[in-house]
N, C-alpha and C positions, 0 to 999 in steps of 0.2 A: 466446587470443590471434589478432588478426586480422590476415592479412597479406594484400597485394596481391595480386590476381587474375595468372593468368598462362594462357599457351596451351602446353600440353604438345607440341603440332605445331610453334612456331615454332622454326626452326633458326636464327635469328639472336640470339634471346635466350635464354639457357638460366636456368632457375629457380633462386631464391637456395635455399640448405641449408634455410633456415628454411620456404621454401614448400613444399620436398619435403618435410619434416618435419611440416608442416600436412598436406600431401596424405596423405601415411603414415597418420596418425592418422586423418583422415577416412574413411578406407579401410577400416581395421580398426574403428572403431567402427560402419561400416554393415553389414561383415561379421561383427560380435558380434549386430548386433540382428536381421539375415536368419537368421542359426543360433537365436536364441532363438527368432523367429517360427518356424521351421522345425520345433523340437522340441515348440513348442505345437502345430501343427498335426497334428504324429506322434502325440501322445497324446491326441490328439480323435481321432484315426482309429481308434488300438488301442480306445481305450475302448468306440468304437462299435461295434468287433468283438467284443469281450468281451461287450457287452449283446447284442450279436445272438445269440451261441453260448447263454448263458444263456437267452434266453429260448428256444431251440429245444432245448435239451436239459433247461432246468430252467422248465418253466412253469408259472405262478404260480396 
C-alpha cells in the first residue's frame, strides 16, 4: 500500500493512522533485515574462529 509522504517533524500536520502504520511496518521490516544480516555476519565470524582453532590444534 502506497501512502502519502509526511514529515514527522511537522507540528502542524499530524500523520494519519495509515501513514503511521506504514511507517511502523517499514521500520519493522528494516529491523528484521538488519537482524538477519547481523546473524549471518556473526555466523561468519564464528566459523572463521572455529577454523582458526582447528588449524592451530588439529593441523593437517
